[in-house]
Structures are given as structure tokens and as C-alpha cells.
C-alpha atoms as an extended CHARMM CRD file, in Angstrom:
* protein
*
        56  EXT
         1         1  MET       CA             23.0920000000      -10.8140000000     -131.6190000000  PROA      1               0.0000000000
         2         2  ARG       CA             24.8800000000      -11.6130000000     -134.5510000000  PROA      2               0.0000000000
         3         3  VAL       CA             24.7820000000      -15.0270000000     -136.8400000000  PROA      3               0.0000000000
         4         4  ASN       CA             28.0230000000      -16.0420000000     -138.1680000000  PROA      4               0.0000000000
         5         5  GLY       CA             27.5030000000      -17.1990000000     -141.7940000000  PROA      5               0.0000000000
         6         6  ASN       CA             30.5750000000      -19.1710000000     -142.2160000000  PROA      6               0.0000000000
         7         7  LEU       CA             28.8370000000      -21.6030000000     -139.2610000000  PROA      7               0.0000000000
         8         8  CYS       CA             25.4430000000      -21.4280000000     -139.7530000000  PROA      8               0.0000000000
         9         9  VAL       CA             23.8840000000      -24.2760000000     -141.7750000000  PROA      9               0.0000000000
        10        10  ARG       CA             20.2910000000      -22.6700000000     -141.6500000000  PROA      10              0.0000000000
        11        11  CYS       CA             18.5890000000      -25.5000000000     -139.4760000000  PROA      11              0.0000000000
        12        12  GLY       CA             16.2410000000      -22.8940000000     -138.2520000000  PROA      12              0.0000000000
        13        13  ALA       CA             16.7750000000      -24.0570000000     -134.4850000000  PROA      13              0.0000000000
        14        14  CYS       CA             17.0060000000      -20.4760000000     -133.3690000000  PROA      14              0.0000000000
        15        15  VAL       CA             14.2630000000      -19.2570000000     -135.0150000000  PROA      15              0.0000000000
        16        16  SER       CA             12.0040000000      -21.8040000000     -133.1440000000  PROA      16              0.0000000000
        17        17  VAL       CA             13.0160000000      -21.3230000000     -129.8280000000  PROA      17              0.0000000000
        18        18  CYS       CA             13.1660000000      -17.1980000000     -129.7990000000  PROA      18              0.0000000000
        19        19  PRO       CA             10.3020000000      -16.3110000000     -127.3900000000  PROA      19              0.0000000000
        20        20  PHE       CA             10.4920000000      -12.6630000000     -128.9500000000  PROA      20              0.0000000000
        21        21  ASP       CA              9.9210000000      -14.0640000000     -132.8130000000  PROA      21              0.0000000000
        22        22  ALA       CA             12.9240000000      -11.9490000000     -133.5100000000  PROA      22              0.0000000000
        23        23  ILE       CA             15.0030000000      -14.0340000000     -135.7860000000  PROA      23              0.0000000000
        24        24  GLU       CA             14.2470000000      -14.3910000000     -139.2510000000  PROA      24              0.0000000000
        25        25  ALA       CA             15.2080000000      -16.9110000000     -142.0680000000  PROA      25              0.0000000000
        26        26  THR       CA             15.0070000000      -15.5540000000     -145.4910000000  PROA      26              0.0000000000
        27        27  ASP       CA             16.8580000000      -15.8000000000     -148.6800000000  PROA      27              0.0000000000
        28        28  GLY       CA             19.3790000000      -18.3520000000     -147.4250000000  PROA      28              0.0000000000
        29        29  THR       CA             20.0280000000      -15.8100000000     -144.2460000000  PROA      29              0.0000000000
        30        30  VAL       CA             19.3640000000      -15.9530000000     -140.6840000000  PROA      30              0.0000000000
        31        31  ALA       CA             19.2390000000      -12.7040000000     -138.9980000000  PROA      31              0.0000000000
        32        32  PRO       CA             17.7710000000      -10.7140000000     -136.0030000000  PROA      32              0.0000000000
        33        33  ASN       CA             15.0890000000       -8.3230000000     -136.2830000000  PROA      33              0.0000000000
        34        34  GLU       CA             14.2770000000       -5.3350000000     -134.0580000000  PROA      34              0.0000000000
        35        35  ARG       CA             12.6100000000       -7.3270000000     -131.3950000000  PROA      35              0.0000000000
        36        36  CYS       CA             15.6200000000       -9.3720000000     -130.7370000000  PROA      36              0.0000000000
        37        37  THR       CA             16.8160000000       -8.3130000000     -126.9440000000  PROA      37              0.0000000000
        38        38  ASP       CA             19.9740000000      -10.4180000000     -126.8570000000  PROA      38              0.0000000000
        39        39  CYS       CA             18.3840000000      -12.7240000000     -124.2150000000  PROA      39              0.0000000000
        40        40  GLY       CA             20.9920000000      -15.6310000000     -125.5870000000  PROA      40              0.0000000000
        41        41  ILE       CA             18.4180000000      -18.3350000000     -125.8710000000  PROA      41              0.0000000000
        42        42  CYS       CA             19.1960000000      -19.0550000000     -129.6150000000  PROA      42              0.0000000000
        43        43  LYS       CA             22.7510000000      -18.8360000000     -128.5190000000  PROA      43              0.0000000000
        44        44  GLN       CA             22.7540000000      -21.6430000000     -126.2140000000  PROA      44              0.0000000000
        45        45  LEU       CA             20.6280000000      -23.9970000000     -128.4100000000  PROA      45              0.0000000000
        46        46  CYS       CA             22.6320000000      -23.3530000000     -131.6140000000  PROA      46              0.0000000000
        47        47  PRO       CA             24.2050000000      -26.6390000000     -132.7350000000  PROA      47              0.0000000000
        48        48  MET       CA             26.5700000000      -25.1100000000     -134.7050000000  PROA      48              0.0000000000
        49        49  GLY       CA             27.6410000000      -22.3210000000     -132.5620000000  PROA      49              0.0000000000
        50        50  ALA       CA             27.1150000000      -19.6820000000     -134.9700000000  PROA      50              0.0000000000
        51        51  ILE       CA             25.3310000000      -16.9580000000     -132.6460000000  PROA      51              0.0000000000
        52        52  GLU       CA             27.3070000000      -14.1960000000     -131.0240000000  PROA      52              0.0000000000
        53        53  ILE       CA             25.7640000000      -11.9600000000     -128.2250000000  PROA      53              0.0000000000
        54        54  GLY       CA             26.7830000000       -8.8550000000     -126.7360000000  PROA      54              0.0000000000
        55        55  GLU       CA             29.0240000000       -5.8640000000     -127.9100000000  PROA      55              0.0000000000
        56        56  LYS       CA             29.3730000000       -5.3280000000     -131.4090000000  PROA      56              0.0000000000
């Protein structure tokens, strides 16, 4: 999972829906931590389309 910083408005929607507590919002950035499983729930609910799942 990656967050496109150009699209992300740091609304926190992804943080609140993650069932693994795997997304952290700190210092004005949003990023996954080691608990991320790339399940895609955050991508489905991101209002800005800022989340990418899959190959790097």
C-alpha cells in the first residue's frame, strides 16, 4: 500500500477503517506500517483516490 501525497488531503478516513491498525498519520503524512496486509479496504474508502495497492 502506498499513499500518493499529491492526492492525499490527510482526512484520516483510511486510518479509521483499517482493521489491522496499519496506517499511521504523523508529521503531516499518511503511511502504512509493518502490519499492512494490502487488503484494500482503505483504497475502497479513500475519498480522494490517493491509495495504491499492489506491486511497487
